[in-house]
C-alpha positions in Angstrom: 99.9 67.6 94.3 99.6 69.0 97.9 98.9 72.2 99.7 101.6 73.8 101.6 102.7 77.2 103.0 104.2 79.6 100.5 107.3 81.8 101.2 106.2 85.8 101.0 108.2 85.9 97.9 106.3 83.0 96.2 102.8 84.1 97.0 103.8 87.5 96.1 105.0 86.6 92.7 102.1 84.5 92.1 99.6 87.4 93.2 101.3 89.7 90.8 101.3 87.3 88.0 97.4 86.1 88.4 95.1 87.7 85.7 92.6 88.9 88.4 93.9 89.6 91.5 93.0 92.5 94.3 95.0 94.4 96.9 93.0 92.3 99.2 94.9 89.1 98.0 98.6 90.7 98.5 101.2 89.9 101.1 101.0 93.7 102.0 97.4 93.5 102.9 98.0 90.6 104.9 100.8 92.4 106.9 98.4 95.0 107.7 95.7 92.6 109.0 98.6 90.9 110.9 99.3 94.0 112.8 95.4 94.3 113.6 94.9 91.3 115.6 94.9 88.4 112.8 97.2 85.6 111.9 98.1 85.1 108.3 98.7 82.2 106.1 99.9 82.1 102.5 98.9 78.8 101.0 99.4 77.2 97.5 98.6 74.2 95.7 101.8 72.8 94.3 103.3 69.6 92.7 106.5 67.7 93.3 108.2 70.3 90.7 107.0 73.4 92.9 104.7 74.8 90.3 102.0 76.6 92.0 98.5 76.0 90.7 96.3 78.0 93.1 97.0 80.1 96.0 95.0 81.9 98.9 96.0 84.6 101.7 93.9 83.6 104.9 93.3 85.6 108.0 92.7 83.8 110.9 91.0 84.9 114.0 93.1 84.7 117.1 90.3 83.7 119.5 89.3 80.4 121.1 88.1 79.2 117.6 90.2 79.6 114.6 87.9 81.1 112.0 89.7 82.2 108.7 88.7 84.6 106.0 89.7 85.1 102.3 88.7 88.6 101.8 88.6 88.2 98.0 88.6 84.6 97.7 91.2 82.3 96.1 93.7 82.8 93.5 92.3 80.0 91.2 90.4 79.3 88.1 86.8 78.7 89.2 85.6 77.4 86.1 88.0 74.4 86.4 86.1 72.0 88.3 89.2 69.3 88.6 91.4 72.0 90.0 88.9 73.5 92.4 88.1 70.1 93.8 91.8 69.4 94.1 92.5 72.6 96.1 89.1 72.4 98.3 89.8 68.8 99.4 93.6 69.4 100.2 93.0 72.8 101.8 90.4 71.4 104.0 92.8 68.5 104.9 95.7 71.1 105.7 93.7 73.5 107.6 91.9 70.8 109.8 95.3 69.9 111.0 95.8 73.6 111.9 92.5 73.5 114.0 90.8 76.1 111.6 87.0 75.3 111.6 85.9 77.2 108.5 86.8 79.8 105.8 84.6 82.7 104.8 85.3 84.1 101.2 84.0 86.8 99.3 85.6 86.2 95.8 86.1 88.3 92.9 83.5 86.4 90.9 81.6 88.7 88.7 77.9 88.2 88.1 76.8 91.2 86.1 78.3 94.5 85.0 76.3 97.5 84.5 77.3 100.0 82.2 75.3 102.8 81.3 71.9 101.1 80.3 73.6 97.9 79.4 73.8 94.7 81.9 76.6 92.4 81.0 76.4 88.9 82.1 79.4 86.7 83.1 78.8 83.5 80.7 80.9 81.5 83.5 78.8 82.4 86.4 76.3 79.5 86.5 79.1 77.2 85.8 81.2 78.4 88.8 78.3 78.5 91.2 77.3 74.9 90.4 80.9 74.0 90.9 81.2 75.7 94.4 78.1 74.2 95.4 79.1 70.8 94.3 81.9 71.1 96.4 80.4 72.1 99.7 80.6 75.8 99.7 77.6 77.6 101.4 76.3 80.7 99.7 75.0 83.5 102.0 72.8 84.8 99.3 72.7 88.2 97.4 72.8 90.9 100.1 71.6 94.5 98.9 74.0 96.7 101.2 77.1 96.1 103.1 76.8 92.9 104.7 79.2 91.0 103.3 82.9 90.7 103.9 83.7 92.6 101.1 81.1 94.9 99.1 79.2 93.0 96.7 78.9 96.1 94.3 82.0 98.0 93.3 82.2 101.0 91.2 84.9 101.2 88.6 85.7 104.4 86.3 87.4 103.2 83.1 90.5 105.5 82.8 92.0 103.9 79.8 91.4 106.7 77.5 92.4 110.6 77.1 91.4 112.6 80.2 89.2 115.2 78.4 87.2 112.2 77.2 86.8 110.9 80.8 85.8 114.6 81.8 83.2 114.7 79.0 81.5 111.4 80.3 80.9 112.8 83.5 77.5 113.9 84.6 76.8 117.4 83.2 76.0 118.5 87.0 79.3 117.1 88.3 81.4 118.6 85.4 79.8 122.0 86.8 80.8 121.3 90.4 84.4 120.3 89.2 84.5 124.0 87.8 82.8 125.4 90.5 85.0 124.1 93.0 88.1 125.4 91.6 86.6 128.7 91.1 85.9 128.8 94.9 89.4 128.5 96.0 89.5 124.7 96.4 93.0 123.3 96.1 94.3 120.0 96.0 97.4 118.8 98.1 99.4 115.5 98.2 99.3 114.3 102.0 101.4 111.6 103.9 100.9 109.4 106.8 100.9 112.2 109.1 97.6 113.7 107.5 95.5 110.3 108.5 93.4 112.5 110.5 92.2 114.1 107.1 90.4 110.8 106.3 87.8 111.2 109.4 86.6 114.6 108.9 83.2 114.9 110.7 83.6 111.2 111.8 84.1 109.5 115.1 87.2 107.8 114.8 89.3 105.6 117.4 93.1 104.6 117.8 92.5 101.5 116.1 91.0 103.1 112.9 94.1 105.4 112.5 96.4 102.3 113.2 95.0 100.5 110.4 95.5 103.4 107.9 99.1 104.0 109.3 99.8 100.3 108.7 98.5 100.7 105.2 101.1 103.4 104.5 103.9 101.4 106.3 103.3 98.2 104.4 102.2 99.4 101.1 104.9 102.0 101.0 105.4 103.4 97.5 102.0 102.1 96.4 100.0 104.2 98.9 99.0 107.8 98.1 97.0 110.1 100.4 95.5 113.4 98.8 93.3 116.2 100.1 91.4 119.2 99.1 91.8 122.5 101.1 89.4 125.6 101.0 91.5 128.6 100.4 89.2 131.1 102.6 90.9 134.2 101.3 90.3 133.0 97.7 86.6 131.8 98.7 85.8 135.3 100.1 86.9 137.1 97.2 85.1 134.9 94.8 81.9 135.1 96.9 82.1 139.0 97.2 82.6 138.9 93.5 79.2 137.2 93.1 77.4 139.2 95.6 78.6 142.7 94.0 77.5 140.9 90.4 74.3 140.3 91.8 73.8 143.3 93.9 74.3 145.2 90.5 71.9 143.1 88.8 69.4 143.4 91.4 69.5 147.5 91.2 69.4 147.4 87.3 66.1 144.9 87.4 64.7 147.1 90.3 65.3 150.3 88.0 63.3 148.6 85.3 60.5 147.6 87.4 60.1 151.1 88.5 60.3 152.3 85.1 57.7 149.8 84.0 55.5 150.3 86.8 51.9 148.9 86.1 53.1 147.3 83.0 55.7 145.1 83.9 55.9 141.8 81.9 55.8 138.2 83.4 59.3 137.7 82.1 60.7 140.8 84.1 58.7 139.6 87.2 60.2 136.1 86.8 63.8 137.5 86.4 63.4 139.6 89.5 62.5 136.5 91.4 65.6 134.7 90.3 68.0 137.8 90.8 66.3 138.2 94.2 66.9 134.7 95.2 70.6 134.6 94.2 71.3 138.0 95.7 69.7 136.8 99.1 71.8 133.6 98.8 75.1 135.3 98.4 74.3 137.9 101.0 74.5 135.1 103.6 77.5 133.3 101.9 79.3 136.5 102.3 78.6 136.6 105.9 79.9 132.9 106.1 82.8 133.6 104.0 84.0 136.6 106.2 83.7 134.4 109.0 85.5 131.4 107.8 88.4 133.7 106.7 88.3 135.0 110.2 88.3 131.7 112.1 90.5 130.0 109.4 92.8 132.1 107.6 95.2 129.4 107.0 92.4 127.5 105.1 90.0 124.6 105.9 90.6 120.8 105.1 87.5 120.0 102.9 88.2 116.3 101.7 90.6 113.6 101.7 91.2 110.4 99.7 93.6 107.5 100.6 94.5 105.4 97.5 96.5 102.2 96.9 98.0 101.4 93.3 98.0 97.8 92.3 98.7 96.5 88.8 97.1 98.6 86.6 94.2 99.8 89.2 93.8 102.6 91.6 91.7 101.7 94.7 90.3 104.2 96.9 90.7 103.1 100.1 89.0 105.6 102.2 87.6 109.1 101.7 86.1 111.8 103.7 84.2 114.9 103.5 83.8 118.2 105.3 80.0 118.5 105.2 80.2 122.0 106.9 81.7 123.2 103.4 80.4 120.5 101.1 78.8 123.2 98.8 82.3 124.2 97.5 82.3 120.8 95.9 85.9 119.7 97.2 85.5 116.2 96.7 84.1 116.3 93.4 87.4 118.3 92.4 89.6 115.8 94.3 88.3 112.8 92.6 88.5 114.4 89.1 92.1 115.3 89.6 92.9 111.7 90.5 91.0 110.5 87.5 93.1 113.0 85.4 96.4 112.1 87.0 96.3 108.3 86.7 94.7 108.3 83.3 97.8 110.2 82.1 100.2 107.9 84.0 98.5 104.7 82.1 96.5 103.2 84.6 93.3 101.5 83.4 90.7 101.7 86.0 90.0 103.8 89.2 88.2 101.7 92.0 85.8 104.0 93.8 84.9 101.2 96.2 81.8 99.8 97.5 78.2 101.0 96.8 74.7 99.1 97.2 72.3 97.5 94.9 71.2 99.7 92.1 67.3 100.9 92.1 66.6 99.2 95.4 63.4 100.9 96.9 64.0 103.1 99.9 67.6 102.6 99.8 69.2 104.7 102.7 72.6 104.9 100.7 71.1 106.3 97.5 73.0 109.3 98.3 76.3 107.3 98.1 75.3 105.5 94.9 74.4 108.6 93.2 77.7 110.3 94.0 79.7 107.2 92.5 77.5 107.0 89.5 78.2 110.6 88.7 81.5 109.4 87.7 80.0 107.4 84.9 81.6 104.0 86.2 80.8 100.5 85.5 79.2 98.8 88.5 80.7 95.2 89.0 78.0 92.9 90.9 80.0 89.9 92.8 78.9 86.6 93.9 79.0 87.8 97.6 79.9 85.5 100.6 80.6 81.8 100.9 81.6 79.5 103.7 83.5 76.4 103.6 83.0 74.4 106.7 86.6 72.3 107.7 85.6 70.7 111.1 81.6 70.2 111.5 81.9 69.6 115.2 83.9 72.7 116.3 82.1 74.6 113.7 78.7 73.5 115.6 80.3 74.7 118.9 81.6 78.0 117.4 78.0 78.8 116.2 76.4 77.7 119.5 78.9 80.1 121.3 78.5 83.0 118.9 74.5 82.8 119.7 74.8 82.6 123.1 77.0 86.0 123.1 74.0 87.4 120.9 71.7 86.5 123.6 74.0 87.9 126.4 74.3 91.2 124.6 70.6 91.5 124.6 
């Protein structure tokens, strides 16, 4: 057996047929990164008959030191020690000739899966970890947040069921928000590459950020889709006006009852008055805002956007955004729901909502992100994290020293 560079067609075929591959192990993703300051290598372990036993996509830094990245690791059976050993040794030999000093990988090796109140363990996890450690892979540890090459925690919604069951499995408050968004005039549209700015609502973005997503559109072609939610300001004003008038009438009725029962008003009536007054006051303020929004944005307001890539039986959310100034209209909840509904009907199995952080971690500044994704009742996949395989010890030592010097100079 030996390691050689694969043609794009060979690598593409192997990736698509490999049982647990990711969009970050596709040639399309390689092309995107090649357009964003990386060299790419598609390598495979083959025998004399050209049968491929393992493969990897590597992104190589263009700097003085050639450091490589395998975003979701190798396409290999990590439980097969002999295969992993052969691939590792031959890969190191091949990359050493290419002057590559090390590889960082964040493999799709599941440690635990959290489903509702259940915690499922990967029975092969300890075996895999032992295999990797024996072969000299350094494990960076179990990070809690977003320190790794790819997120260590991923939320995936099972959509391999009727869409109405998916809806009923959502948290009750999210089901209410979805209905609420539609009644407020939030509408969903399919966009295109010209709408990339919608992915940066309220964010600071630069040319490089936008170029990356433009490249995604170009290389993933028919498998990439952008959807956005737009608030119809005229419909929103009509909705708020209706609510205002309803609570205005209710407030008048309660006040009249209070007058009629002066001196003998019940606690129940007093409680009702407090609730109605709060609602009436809220919609009075909302009416002012809705009137202003229609005046300033008669064409409507972009409220949320999602960029997604389809790969095999899974939908990946690559980037999403929210206009926080109108987040109370719940546009993102409606947008994600519509995607769940659509792709469930089309026969996809999972909607990958992307990264989150460790569950139940104290004082977690990303708790809001976690709660938002957990509201869709996903399974949370906890992965191994980052590994590093050093190829050339001497050059790697120089690389580390140079990086330390850069950190000192920055300070």
